[in-house]
ROZA-126282 format. One record per residue (C-alpha): residue number from 0; residue in one letter; x, y, z. Coordinates in steps of 0.25 Angstrom, whole numbers. Each point is the difference from the previous one (the first is absolute). Example, Ala and Ser with C-alpha at 12.3 -4.5 7.8 and 13.67 -1.06 7.14 Angstrom:
R | n | res | u | v | w
R | 0 | a | 49 | -18 | 31
R | 1 | s | 6 | 14 | -2
//
This chain:
R | n | res | u | v | w
R | 0 | x | 252 | 152 | 120
R | 1 | x | 9 | -8 | 9
R | 2 | x | -6 | -9 | 10
R | 3 | x | 2 | -10 | 10
R | 4 | x | -7 | -15 | 0
R | 5 | x | -1 | -12 | 5
R | 6 | x | 7 | -8 | -12
R | 7 | x | 2 | -15 | -3
R | 8 | x | 12 | -5 | -7
R | 9 | x | -3 | -14 | -2
R | 10 | x | -9 | -11 | 8
R | 11 | x | 4 | -5 | 14
R | 12 | x | 7 | 12 | 4
R | 13 | x | -6 | 14 | 7
R | 14 | x | -5 | 11 | -2
R | 15 | x | 10 | 10 | -2
R | 16 | x | -2 | 15 | 2
R | 17 | x | 7 | 8 | -15
R | 18 | x | -2 | 11 | -7
R | 19 | x | -7 | 2 | -12
R | 20 | x | -3 | 7 | -11
R | 21 | x | -16 | 3 | -1
R | 22 | x | -6 | 6 | -15
R | 23 | x | -9 | 10 | -1
R | 24 | x | -15 | -2 | -4
R | 25 | x | -2 | -3 | -16
R | 26 | x | -13 | -1 | -7
R | 27 | x | -11 | -6 | 10
R | 28 | x | 9 | 1 | 12
R | 29 | x | 1 | 6 | 13
R | 30 | x | 12 | 2 | 12
R | 31 | x | -7 | -3 | 14
R | 32 | x | 8 | 4 | 14
R | 33 | x | -3 | -14 | 8
R | 34 | x | -5 | 3 | 14
R | 35 | x | 0 | -15 | 1
R | 36 | x | 3 | -15 | -5
R | 37 | x | -5 | -12 | 5
R | 38 | x | 7 | -12 | 3
R | 39 | x | -7 | -11 | -6
R | 40 | x | 4 | -16 | -2
R | 41 | x | 1 | 1 | -16
R | 42 | x | 13 | 9 | 2
R | 43 | x | 4 | -11 | 7
R | 44 | x | -1 | -9 | -11
R | 45 | x | 7 | 8 | -8
R | 46 | x | 13 | -1 | 10
R | 47 | x | -1 | -13 | 0
R | 48 | x | -1 | -3 | -15
R | 49 | x | -15 | -6 | 1
R | 50 | x | -4 | 12 | -8
R | 51 | x | 9 | 1 | -11
R | 52 | x | 3 | 15 | -7
R | 53 | x | 5 | 2 | -14
R | 54 | x | 14 | 8 | 6
R | 55 | x | 5 | 3 | 11
R | 56 | x | 4 | 8 | 7
R | 57 | x | -15 | 2 | 4
R | 58 | x | -6 | 10 | 9
R | 59 | x | -10 | -5 | 10
R | 60 | x | -13 | 4 | 6
R | 61 | x | -14 | 0 | -8
R | 62 | x | -9 | 6 | 12
R | 63 | x | 2 | 16 | 1
R | 64 | x | -8 | 12 | 2
R | 65 | x | 4 | 15 | -1
R | 66 | x | -2 | 13 | -7
R | 67 | x | 2 | 3 | -16
R | 68 | x | 11 | 9 | 0
R | 69 | x | 2 | 0 | -18
R | 70 | x | -10 | -2 | -10
R | 71 | x | 4 | -6 | -14
R | 72 | x | -7 | 6 | -13
R | 73 | x | -12 | -9 | -3
R | 74 | x | -5 | -2 | 13
R | 75 | x | -14 | 1 | 4
R | 76 | x | -6 | 2 | 13
R | 77 | x | 13 | 0 | 9
R | 78 | x | 6 | 13 | 5
R | 79 | x | 11 | 6 | 7
R | 80 | x | -3 | -2 | 15
R | 81 | x | -11 | -10 | -2
R | 82 | x | 0 | -12 | 12
R | 83 | x | 2 | -11 | -7
R | 84 | x | 0 | -17 | 2
R | 85 | x | 9 | -9 | -8
R | 86 | x | -5 | -13 | -5
R | 87 | x | 9 | -11 | -5
R | 88 | x | -11 | -2 | -10
R | 89 | x | 0 | 9 | -12
R | 90 | x | -12 | 2 | -7
R | 91 | x | -1 | 7 | -13
R | 92 | x | -15 | 0 | -3
R | 93 | x | 0 | -4 | -13
R | 94 | x | 6 | -15 | 1
R | 95 | x | -11 | -11 | -4
R | 96 | x | 2 | -2 | 15
R | 97 | x | -2 | 14 | 5
R | 98 | x | -12 | 0 | -9
R | 99 | x | -7 | -12 | 5
R | 100 | x | 2 | 7 | 16
R | 101 | x | 12 | -10 | 4
R | 102 | x | 11 | 12 | 0
R | 103 | x | 5 | -9 | 11
R | 104 | x | 5 | -8 | -13
R | 105 | x | 5 | 12 | -10
R | 106 | x | 8 | -4 | -11
R | 107 | x | 10 | 10 | 6
R | 108 | x | 4 | -8 | 11
R | 109 | x | 6 | -8 | -10
R | 110 | x | 14 | 8 | 2
R | 111 | x | -1 | 1 | 16
R | 112 | x | 13 | -8 | 2
R | 113 | x | 9 | 3 | -12
R | 114 | x | 3 | 13 | 4
R | 115 | x | -4 | 7 | -13
R | 116 | x | -11 | 11 | 3
R | 117 | x | -12 | 3 | -6
R | 118 | x | 2 | 11 | -10
R | 119 | x | 11 | -8 | -3
R | 120 | x | 17 | 0 | 5
R | 121 | x | 4 | 1 | 13
R | 122 | x | 0 | 11 | 11
R | 123 | x | 7 | -7 | 10
R | 124 | x | 17 | -1 | -2
R | 125 | x | 10 | -6 | 9
R | 126 | x | 15 | 5 | -4
R | 127 | x | -5 | 3 | -13
R | 128 | x | -8 | -14 | -3
R | 129 | x | -14 | -2 | 0
R | 130 | x | -8 | -5 | 15
R | 131 | x | -13 | -8 | 0
R | 132 | x | -10 | 7 | 10
R | 133 | x | -7 | -11 | 6
R | 134 | x | -16 | 1 | -6
R | 135 | x | 6 | 11 | -10
R | 136 | x | 0 | 9 | 14
R | 137 | x | 11 | -1 | 11
R | 138 | x | -5 | 4 | 12
R | 139 | x | 13 | -1 | 7
R | 140 | x | 5 | 13 | -4
R | 141 | x | -6 | 13 | 6
R | 142 | x | -4 | 6 | -16
R | 143 | x | -6 | -9 | -11
R | 144 | x | -3 | 3 | -15
R | 145 | x | -12 | -8 | -5
R | 146 | x | -10 | -2 | -10
R | 147 | x | -14 | 7 | 3
R | 148 | x | -6 | -15 | -2
R | 149 | x | 7 | -3 | 14
R | 150 | x | -4 | 12 | 8
R | 151 | x | -14 | 3 | 6
R | 152 | x | -4 | 12 | 8
R | 153 | x | -5 | -1 | 13
R | 154 | x | -6 | 14 | 10
R | 155 | x | 10 | 8 | 5
R | 156 | x | -4 | -2 | 15
R | 157 | x | 3 | -17 | -2
R | 158 | x | 13 | -3 | 9
R | 159 | x | 9 | -2 | -10
R | 160 | x | 9 | -11 | 8
R | 161 | x | -12 | -7 | 2
R | 162 | x | -6 | -1 | -16
R | 163 | x | 12 | -6 | -4
R | 164 | x | -5 | -12 | 4
R | 165 | x | -11 | 0 | -10
R | 166 | x | 8 | 0 | -13
R | 167 | x | 2 | -15 | 5
R | 168 | x | -1 | -8 | 12
R | 169 | x | -14 | 6 | 5
R | 170 | x | -6 | 1 | -14
R | 171 | x | 4 | -15 | -2
R | 172 | x | -6 | -5 | 13
R | 173 | x | -13 | 7 | 1
R | 174 | x | -2 | -5 | -16
R | 175 | x | 5 | -13 | 3
R | 176 | x | -13 | -2 | 9
R | 177 | x | -10 | 9 | -6
R | 178 | x | -1 | -1 | -13
R | 179 | x | 9 | -14 | -5
R | 180 | x | -3 | -6 | 12
R | 181 | x | -15 | 5 | -1
R | 182 | x | -1 | 0 | 16
R | 183 | x | -16 | 2 | 3
R | 184 | x | -6 | 3 | 13
R | 185 | x | -2 | -13 | 7
R | 186 | x | 12 | -7 | -6
R | 187 | x | 12 | -7 | 8
R | 188 | x | 12 | 4 | -8
R | 189 | x | 14 | -5 | 5
R | 190 | x | 14 | 8 | -2
R | 191 | x | 11 | -6 | 1
R | 192 | x | 13 | 9 | 1
R | 193 | x | -2 | 13 | 10
R | 194 | x | 11 | 10 | -7
R | 195 | x | -1 | 12 | -8
R | 196 | x | -12 | -5 | -9
R | 197 | x | -6 | -11 | 7
R | 198 | x | -2 | 10 | 11
R | 199 | x | -8 | 8 | -10
R | 200 | x | -7 | -12 | -4
R | 201 | x | -6 | -3 | 14
R | 202 | x | -4 | 14 | -1
R | 203 | x | -9 | 0 | -12
R | 204 | x | -4 | -13 | 3
R | 205 | x | -6 | 6 | 14
R | 206 | x | -5 | 13 | -7
R | 207 | x | -7 | -10 | -11
R | 208 | x | -7 | -4 | 12
R | 209 | x | 6 | -14 | 2
R | 210 | x | -6 | -9 | 12
R | 211 | x | 11 | -6 | 2
R | 212 | x | 16 | 5 | -2
R | 213 | x | 10 | -10 | 3
R | 214 | x | 16 | 5 | -2
R | 215 | x | 10 | -10 | 0
R | 216 | x | 15 | 4 | 2
R | 217 | x | 10 | -8 | 7
R | 218 | x | 5 | 16 | 7
R | 219 | x | -9 | 1 | 13
R | 220 | x | 2 | 15 | -3
R | 221 | x | -7 | 1 | -14
R | 222 | x | -11 | -11 | 6
R | 223 | x | -2 | 12 | 10
R | 224 | x | 1 | 12 | -8
R | 225 | x | -11 | -9 | -9
R | 226 | x | -10 | -1 | 11
R | 227 | x | 2 | 14 | 3
R | 228 | x | -5 | 3 | -16
R | 229 | x | -11 | -9 | -1
R | 230 | x | 3 | -14 | 0
R | 231 | x | -9 | -8 | 9
R | 232 | x | 9 | -12 | 2
R | 233 | x | 16 | -1 | -1
R | 234 | x | 9 | -14 | -1
R | 235 | x | 14 | -3 | -2
R | 236 | x | -1 | -10 | -11
R | 237 | x | -11 | -3 | -12
R | 238 | x | 0 | -13 | 7
R | 239 | x | -7 | 6 | 13
R | 240 | x | -9 | 9 | -8
R | 241 | x | -7 | -11 | -7
R | 242 | x | -3 | -6 | 11
R | 243 | x | -5 | 12 | 7
R | 244 | x | -8 | 4 | -15
R | 245 | x | -4 | -13 | 0
R | 246 | x | -9 | 1 | 14
R | 247 | x | -3 | 14 | -1
R | 248 | x | -8 | -2 | -14
R | 249 | x | -6 | -14 | 3
R | 250 | x | 10 | -7 | -10
R | 251 | x | -5 | 9 | -11
R | 252 | x | 16 | 6 | 1
R | 253 | x | 5 | 14 | -7
R | 254 | x | -7 | 9 | -10
R | 255 | x | 13 | 5 | -4
R | 256 | x | 14 | -4 | 2
R | 257 | x | 10 | 11 | -2
R | 258 | x | 14 | -2 | -2
R | 259 | x | 9 | 13 | 4
R | 260 | x | 12 | -8 | 5
R | 261 | x | 13 | 8 | -3
R | 262 | x | 7 | -12 | -8
R | 263 | x | -11 | -8 | -3
R | 264 | x | 4 | -13 | -7
R | 265 | x | -8 | -12 | -7
R | 266 | x | -1 | -7 | 14
R | 267 | x | -9 | 11 | 6
R | 268 | x | -11 | -5 | -11
R | 269 | x | -8 | -12 | 6
R | 270 | x | 0 | 2 | 15
R | 271 | x | -9 | 14 | -6
R | 272 | x | -7 | -7 | -10
R | 273 | x | -6 | -10 | 11
R | 274 | x | -3 | 12 | 8
R | 275 | x | -11 | 5 | -10
R | 276 | x | -11 | -5 | -2
R | 277 | x | -9 | -6 | -12
R | 278 | x | 0 | 11 | -10
R | 279 | x | 10 | 8 | 9
R | 280 | x | 13 | 6 | -5
R | 281 | x | 14 | 3 | 4
R | 282 | x | 8 | 11 | -3
R | 283 | x | 14 | 3 | -4
R | 284 | x | 5 | 12 | 3
R | 285 | x | 14 | -3 | 7
R | 286 | x | 13 | 0 | -9
R | 287 | x | 7 | -13 | -3
R | 288 | x | 13 | -2 | -8
R | 289 | x | -2 | 6 | -15
R | 290 | x | 7 | -12 | -5
R | 291 | x | -8 | -10 | 9
R | 292 | x | -11 | -9 | -8
R | 293 | x | -2 | -12 | 12
R | 294 | x | -16 | 1 | 6
R | 295 | x | -6 | -11 | 7
R | 296 | x | -14 | -1 | 1
R | 297 | x | -10 | -11 | -1
R | 298 | x | -7 | 0 | -14
R | 299 | x | -10 | -7 | 7
R | 300 | x | -3 | 7 | 10
R | 301 | x | 0 | 12 | -11
R | 302 | x | -9 | -6 | -10
R | 303 | x | -10 | -7 | 7
R | 304 | x | -2 | 10 | 11
R | 305 | x | 0 | 12 | -9
R | 306 | x | 10 | 7 | 6
R | 307 | x | 9 | 11 | -5
R | 308 | x | 14 | 6 | 0
R | 309 | x | 2 | 14 | -4
R | 310 | x | 11 | 11 | -2
R | 311 | x | -1 | 13 | 4
R | 312 | x | 8 | 13 | -3
R | 313 | x | -2 | 14 | 7
R | 314 | x | -13 | -9 | 7
R | 315 | x | -6 | -1 | -14
R | 316 | x | -4 | 16 | -1
R | 317 | x | 5 | 11 | -7
R | 318 | x | 9 | 10 | 9
R | 319 | x | -10 | 12 | -5
R | 320 | x | -11 | -6 | 5
R | 321 | x | 5 | -7 | 14
R | 322 | x | 9 | 12 | 4
R | 323 | x | -10 | 11 | 1
R | 324 | x | -10 | -10 | 5
R | 325 | x | 10 | -7 | 12
R | 326 | x | 2 | 16 | 4
R | 327 | x | -14 | 2 | 2
R | 328 | x | 0 | -13 | 7
R | 329 | x | 12 | 6 | 8
R | 330 | x | -7 | 11 | 5
R | 331 | x | -13 | -8 | 5
R | 332 | x | 8 | -8 | 7
R | 333 | x | -3 | -12 | -6
R | 334 | x | 16 | 0 | -6
R | 335 | x | 10 | 0 | 11
R | 336 | x | 12 | 7 | -8
R | 337 | x | 7 | 6 | 13
R | 338 | x | 1 | -13 | 9
R | 339 | x | 5 | -7 | -12
R | 340 | x | 15 | 7 | 1
R | 341 | x | 9 | -7 | 11
R | 342 | x | 13 | 7 | -3
R | 343 | x | 5 | 11 | -9
R | 344 | x | 15 | 0 | -4
R | 345 | x | 10 | 8 | -7
R | 346 | x | 4 | -4 | -13
R | 347 | x | 13 | -2 | 5
R | 348 | x | -6 | -11 | 8
R | 349 | x | -7 | -7 | -10
R | 350 | x | 6 | -13 | 3
R | 351 | x | -3 | 3 | 14
R | 352 | x | -14 | 0 | -3
R | 353 | x | -1 | -14 | -10
R | 354 | x | 8 | -8 | 12
R | 355 | x | -12 | 6 | 10
R | 356 | x | -10 | -6 | -11
R | 357 | x | 5 | -13 | -3
R | 358 | x | 1 | -2 | 16
R | 359 | x | -15 | 3 | 1
R | 360 | x | 2 | 13 | 8
R | 361 | x | -9 | 8 | -10
R | 362 | x | -13 | 1 | -5
R | 363 | x | 7 | 11 | -10
R | 364 | x | 10 | 8 | 0
R | 365 | x | 3 | 14 | -8
R | 366 | x | 11 | 7 | -3
R | 367 | x | -2 | 15 | 3
R | 368 | x | 7 | 10 | -8
R | 369 | x | 2 | 14 | 6
R | 370 | x | 7 | 13 | -2
R | 371 | x | 13 | -6 | 2
R | 372 | x | -1 | -8 | -14
R | 373 | x | -5 | 9 | -9
//
């Protein structure tokens, strides 16, 4: 079928709305009509070239939710009409990582940036040539054809435009605090960067029972929202936060410092490490450039105070586990989804959406699809 999409012809250019050809589902695949797509910072990394893809053009977008319209042969547990969330990390259920309960590290994720579908070949073409969908999804288009490994069914009463955020930002942030970060009752948790991921680390830390949830962000708007969604204190810089955390904890410092900065660099590690208590940990969830290998930290401090620096993807949790769990939190009010969406955009306004993100105007922007898009 022919449909439109926001595509990137090369790094450094804006998104362009073009017509693409979307293939029907083959073995193990489904087609989904999307209700919404999140505007995640990771697609900005794609645009700038910080995250490389194997081929261009690339179809952006890796957060989406919608309704299944076609089911290919061999698909189990997913039917036409089902409401689903797309997960940017697939879960085959058979590889060693999945067997160990680490679906967020599924071997099928090895091809996320190649554009080649899990079932083989390419489902998207542009002017007769293959195009690479971001994370094998490409949700900057009203229709997608994806492998069942990237699909999680949900109850029909959940608003799809809110559920779309569970495919990356919400699950990643919440798990950064509760799973990888291991926030426990009485902890002091510092969240550095309160955008689409960090704001949900704030929510997760608060729900886990942290005594102090300290939000750090240079943008006034984001600090204010962080306090609305669970932060007990907020500061514009790690330097300011360090002084306050030292006083709040009587010199013990933070149990965990969660780095959720949209464009993380090696310079962010040492200030976070210094704010962490003996035996505590720094969790790095924010994305750096693929070609960046410099990290600045004190090995003396790391060793003698037995601190840890830990990476995290999808919050360290299986999407099959995390998404249903978070929907229960949404139902009982401990997870706020409606309050995360600052602005809705048409697909044609995607560049405005990312300009607003870069300017710090949005917690989360989303593309909302309507009948005019299908």
